[in-house]
Structures are given as structure tokens and as C-alpha cells.
C-alpha positions in Angstrom: 87.1 96.2 82.5 86.9 97.5 86.0 85.2 100.8 86.7 86.3 102.7 89.7 84.2 105.2 91.6 85.6 107.3 94.5 83.7 108.9 97.3 85.5 110.9 100.1 83.4 112.3 102.9 86.2 114.1 104.8 84.4 113.0 108.0 81.1 114.5 107.0 77.9 112.5 107.4 76.4 111.9 103.9 73.0 111.6 105.5 73.3 115.3 106.7 75.8 116.9 104.4 74.6 117.7 100.8 78.1 117.8 99.2 77.0 120.6 96.9 73.6 119.2 96.2 70.4 120.9 97.3 69.6 118.1 99.8 71.7 115.1 101.0 69.1 112.7 99.6 69.8 114.0 96.1 73.5 113.3 96.5 72.7 109.7 97.6 70.2 109.2 94.8 72.7 110.3 92.3 75.2 107.8 93.7 72.6 105.0 93.4 71.7 105.9 89.9 75.4 106.1 88.9 76.2 102.8 90.4 73.2 101.0 89.0 73.8 102.5 85.5 77.4 101.4 85.6 76.4 97.9 86.7 74.1 97.6 83.6 77.2 97.8 81.4 80.1 96.5 83.5 80.5 93.5 85.8 83.2 95.1 87.9 82.4 98.4 89.6 84.7 99.1 92.5 84.4 101.8 95.1 87.3 103.6 96.8 86.0 105.5 99.9 86.7 106.3 103.5 85.1 104.6 106.5 82.1 107.0 106.5 81.4 106.4 102.8 81.6 102.6 103.4 79.2 102.9 106.3 76.6 104.6 104.2 77.0 103.3 100.6 78.0 99.7 101.4 76.8 98.8 104.9 73.5 100.8 105.0 72.4 101.2 101.3 74.0 97.9 100.2 75.3 99.3 96.8 76.0 96.4 94.4 79.7 97.0 94.0 82.5 94.6 93.1 84.5 93.1 94.8 82.5 92.7 98.0 84.6 92.6 101.1 83.7 92.1 104.7 
């Protein structure tokens, strides 16, 4: 089964914008916990995001998502 997560930044920087959380760090920590928890139970966890989300979650934080591209 493939699990899909979506993250749209609308051009906001996730390192500066909290997206409803008290601090941006809490938002990113929740993403990390969610991704790692899903990977414990499923082999395929895919992320659909915009370029800013990819820059942070994939390129910078190296989230263990599937499939890996680029």
C-alpha cells in the first residue's frame, strides 16, 4: 500500500513560517515524526509538495520517502 502525504507551502519558507504551529520548528518536527511513524508500518510513503517543500523536506532534511527522485 502506498501512503501519500501532501505539503504545500504557498511560497512560504517552512523555516520561518509556522503554518499554524507555535514555532516553525514544531511544524517540521511533526512532519518528521509523521514520516518516520508511517515508514515503520509502510514501505511506500510518497510526498506530493511544491518546490519549497521539496527543498526543505527532501533536499535539506532528507526525509526517507519513496520513491526517491533526483
